[in-house]
PAVEX-415836 format. One line per field, with one value per residue (C-alpha): x, y, z; residue number from 0; residue in one letter. Coordinates in pm, whole numbers. Each point is the difference from the previous one (the first is absolute). Last residue first. Layout:
BEGIN
X	c(X,...)
Y	c(Y,...)
Z	c(Z,...)
pos	c(NUM,...)
code	c(A,...)
# end
This chain:
BEGIN
X	c(16872,-343,-47,98,-248,-263,133,-107,263,-214,99,212,-74,236,285,267,-141,-248,-131,-345,29,-337,-91,105,142,242,312,-58,-123,261,290,-143,79,320,50,-200,338,-67,52,-386,13,-194,-324,-235,-240,-78,-391,-119,-268,-316,15,246,-300,-274,-334,-331,111,-43,-379,-26,62,218,107,-10,28,313,128,-74,139,364,20,-51,285,76,375,164,127,287,132,-156,12,-365,-14,23,-230,125,-295,-71,-185,184,-211,92,-399,-125,257,-112,-342,76,169,-342,-193,259,10,364,128,313,72,-24,293,-47,311,-34,334,-33,294,268,283,-12,22,381,92,354,-67,-400,103,259,-224,-249,230,227,-403,-119,330,-110,-327,104,276,-259,-200,258,18,414,-142,-288,98,173,-286,-257,321,26,299,313,244,393,253,-265,122,-275,-76,12,-222,-279,8,-80,-256,-142,-61,-242,-108,393,11,343,343,295,302,294,270,342,-13,191,-107,-134,-86,-202,-204,-83,-133,-168,-109,-135,-214,-145,-57,-170,-255,-132,-281,-396,-30,-5,247,200,-130,88,334,143,355,234,382,214,302,-42,304,-176,98,-223,-286,-10,34,-266,-180,61,-106,-362,-196,192,-216,348,334,159,279,267,196,372,1,41,-293,-233,83,-17,-322,-129,43,-135,-309,-29,4,-271,28,-186,281,60,256,137,145,205,319,-117,-99,-283,-8,-314,262,53,-384,102,302,-266,-251,289,122,-372,-89,422,-140,-347,-361,108,-58,257,-173,90,242,68,348,18,-345,-131,157,-55,-345,-45,188,-210,-304,55,79,-310,-236,-324,-24,-376,128,-132,218,295,-9,-50,299,193,213,267,181,305,232,-177,176,-149,-360,-106,42,-367,-169,113,-52,-337,-124,167,-205,213,62,228,259,281,245,265,104)
Y	c(11240,78,-318,-219,174,-123,-368,86,-56,-57,127,-84,-387,-95,-268,204,304,-167,114,-228,27,106,-28,-353,-175,-197,32,356,130,-146,104,370,-59,-79,272,232,-69,-229,192,5,-411,-165,-209,-187,-109,-385,-43,-126,300,-175,-58,315,190,-107,-159,218,148,-417,3,218,-342,-260,-133,379,185,-157,60,345,80,-162,153,376,-114,-195,-54,-196,-31,239,121,245,-193,-56,-134,215,-17,219,142,17,194,349,359,-46,76,-278,-271,116,-82,-326,-53,70,-231,-220,-49,158,-263,-37,353,276,110,228,231,327,181,4,-270,155,71,-347,-189,216,204,-35,-275,65,384,-39,-198,254,259,-183,-48,369,56,-222,137,365,-57,-154,266,277,303,184,265,113,210,229,-8,133,239,157,-64,206,-242,73,-97,-158,-377,-68,-325,196,267,-240,-178,262,95,-325,155,213,375,135,352,-10,-238,228,-6,111,230,57,-36,-265,2,-364,-75,337,-45,-381,122,261,-241,-265,254,82,-339,-81,322,-114,203,24,276,-191,-154,325,130,-350,35,335,56,154,94,-20,191,236,118,216,-265,-230,247,41,-389,-32,253,-181,-336,127,12,162,136,43,166,-135,251,-48,339,46,399,-176,-244,264,250,-313,-116,381,-53,-322,205,305,-272,-198,-307,73,57,-192,118,-328,75,-280,196,354,-48,195,278,232,170,-278,75,346,-109,-268,307,237,-322,-33,427,-4,-269,178,-30,-188,-280,-243,-314,-226,-307,-68,-232,-203,56,151,302,125,-92,284,249,-74,21,361,100,-102,140,-84,-363,-192,-305,73,276,-145,-260,265,187,-293,-301,-210,-183,-186,-322,-188,-235,23,-156,250,217,-76,60,331,97,-183,213,309,1,162,-303,-157,-234,-43,-347,47,-294)
Z	c(13241,-61,-131,341,213,-262,50,381,277,263,370,259,138,283,-134,112,-254,-229,-348,-94,-372,-186,-393,-74,-292,140,-220,-103,359,164,-194,5,356,-23,-247,305,212,345,344,-9,-15,-235,55,-187,238,105,-70,355,47,67,375,76,-178,280,-124,-18,-382,-85,67,-338,-228,40,-336,-214,346,86,-404,-15,341,-59,-378,296,134,344,97,225,420,-9,319,193,330,3,-337,-322,-293,-306,-245,-332,-307,183,51,375,105,-258,182,347,-89,-161,327,206,-177,14,412,162,194,-275,58,-317,-190,-253,23,-226,5,-405,6,-202,224,177,-318,-20,-327,-124,-290,-111,6,-239,-251,36,-97,-287,-145,38,-167,-282,-28,-28,-248,-258,90,-131,182,9,-226,116,282,-232,-233,224,121,-318,-198,-159,-201,-94,-235,-191,-190,-193,159,346,-99,-134,242,277,-261,66,328,-63,-67,-51,-153,34,-143,40,-233,166,-159,-23,-405,-151,-369,-17,343,64,-317,39,355,-193,-295,289,163,-392,-65,339,-49,-304,-45,46,185,390,-141,-3,345,183,-172,114,-155,286,-87,270,33,-232,-178,-309,-203,173,15,-376,-12,201,-219,-330,168,42,278,329,270,155,1,323,141,243,100,-101,-145,-309,52,73,-338,-204,147,-50,-334,-63,194,-196,-312,164,226,337,262,307,260,165,379,211,-66,-44,326,85,238,-97,-254,-184,-69,-100,-243,-185,-17,-137,-276,-145,-25,-221,-205,-54,59,328,246,185,119,236,30,361,31,370,203,261,79,-404,81,306,-211,-326,221,144,-372,-119,350,-186,23,-98,-103,-363,-24,85,-209,-289,141,-75,186,-18,252,95,-35,139,307,299,-59,306,-329,-125,298,114,-360,-19,361,-192,-307,-273,-196,-288,207,-201,-22,-185,-269)
pos	c(336,335,334,333,332,331,330,329,328,327,326,325,324,323,322,321,320,319,318,317,316,315,314,313,312,311,310,309,308,307,306,305,304,303,302,301,300,299,298,297,296,295,294,293,292,291,290,289,288,287,286,285,284,283,282,281,280,279,278,277,276,275,274,273,272,271,270,269,268,267,266,265,264,263,262,261,260,259,258,257,256,255,254,253,252,251,250,249,248,247,246,245,244,243,242,241,240,239,238,237,236,235,234,233,232,231,230,229,228,227,226,225,224,223,222,221,220,219,218,217,216,215,214,213,212,211,210,209,208,207,206,205,204,203,202,201,200,199,198,197,196,195,194,193,192,191,190,189,188,187,186,185,184,183,182,181,180,179,178,177,176,175,174,173,172,171,170,169,168,167,166,165,164,163,162,161,160,159,158,157,156,155,154,153,152,151,150,149,148,147,146,145,144,143,142,141,140,139,138,137,136,135,134,133,132,131,130,129,128,127,126,125,124,123,122,121,120,119,118,117,116,115,114,113,112,111,110,109,108,107,106,105,104,103,102,101,100,99,98,97,96,95,94,93,92,91,90,89,88,87,86,85,84,83,82,81,80,79,78,77,76,75,74,73,72,71,70,69,68,67,66,65,64,63,62,61,60,59,58,57,56,55,54,53,52,51,50,49,48,47,46,45,44,43,42,41,40,39,38,37,36,35,34,33,32,31,30,29,28,27,26,25,24,23,22,21,20,19,18,17,16,15,14,13,12,11,10,9,8,7,6,5,4,3,2,1,0)
code	c(Y,K,E,L,D,Q,I,D,L,M,G,V,P,K,G,N,E,T,V,L,I,N,D,V,S,M,K,K,F,I,G,A,A,E,N,L,L,A,G,G,D,I,S,I,P,T,N,Q,A,V,D,G,I,K,K,D,L,I,H,E,G,D,K,Q,L,L,R,R,L,D,G,D,T,F,I,G,R,V,S,G,D,D,N,T,V,T,V,C,G,F,G,Y,E,T,M,K,V,I,A,D,K,L,N,V,K,A,A,V,V,P,N,K,G,S,I,A,E,R,V,R,V,T,M,L,R,T,D,A,L,F,Q,E,T,G,V,T,T,F,N,N,D,T,L,S,K,L,V,K,L,P,V,T,I,T,H,V,G,V,N,I,A,N,R,V,H,E,S,N,R,V,S,S,F,M,I,K,T,D,Y,G,Y,H,D,V,A,N,V,C,Q,E,V,L,A,L,A,D,H,G,Q,D,Q,L,R,G,V,L,P,C,V,Y,S,A,G,A,H,M,A,M,Y,A,Q,Q,L,T,Y,V,L,H,V,N,V,M,M,G,E,K,R,L,M,H,C,A,R,V,G,E,L,S,V,P,I,K,F,V,T,R,K,P,D,L,G,L,N,L,Q,R,I,A,E,K,K,V,D,E,A,T,N,G,L,A,E,I,Q,L,V,P,V,M,K,S,L,K,V,I,T,G,D,I,D,T,I,G,E,R,Q,M,F,T,P,T,T,T,L,G,N,L,F,G,L,K,F,G,E,E,I,E,K,L,N,A,S,D,L,Y,L,E,M)
# end
């Protein structure tokens, strides 16, 4: 099934055709008027250089007028092998279709609302026949039945015509088009962009990305850059100020040579205050920080850190390089990955 973009917005067209696999563009004078375009010919020429196939309107009161307009537009520099002329269905319209097809031009007979109109267009040799699904449904008609009848007519009689599903309003219309078996569909960019969306796919993809990061990102890359370290000789009151400045619930306590002496947490502080009272704030932190910290080497993978968080039920892990503290991995740092 060919996939066309239905638009006259240049930004939308540029975005859509970055996909690289759209078959072409359909546009209308109404679309152009809505976009404030005044130089129709200039816009047509520009679009013809942007897309593989351009489907544009050729209007006239008689078949001869339509043919004259199509030739005029080709003379702007359009490639007849990459240009389809859209003609509203009518007796003069299908006569014009037959005339243009005899000249080797491609034609889309559109604004089709009945099987009889579609039949006349097919028999006149239309390259495309274009029922308007959304508009028909707005009027309470069974548009999908019409599209299916058109597809069946092409298949049954062997007409060299492609049925184009148009006036697409939502992604469900695209599913309908696939089920009915149309040959071509033209969709607005908003609908086009929604066709790959699915919440289950999003959740699964995010899980794959998260698991990949756990297996490829090193701990040193995930730490926030803060290194909550205080010397053992600092009194507890000043250490608490430092802890607050760092924004962590713990600090690493080091000896004079920079080696790790222990770790002190806000939980330790609460327990000491309950046990010994406020006078403990004047003690050296090195005298009360006796806990051996849970640590991990900065070169380890986040996967290993995740295992430690789960097994030990802690919120922070000390990160070391060559036995020296270089930072603290918070469980929230892990969750960012």
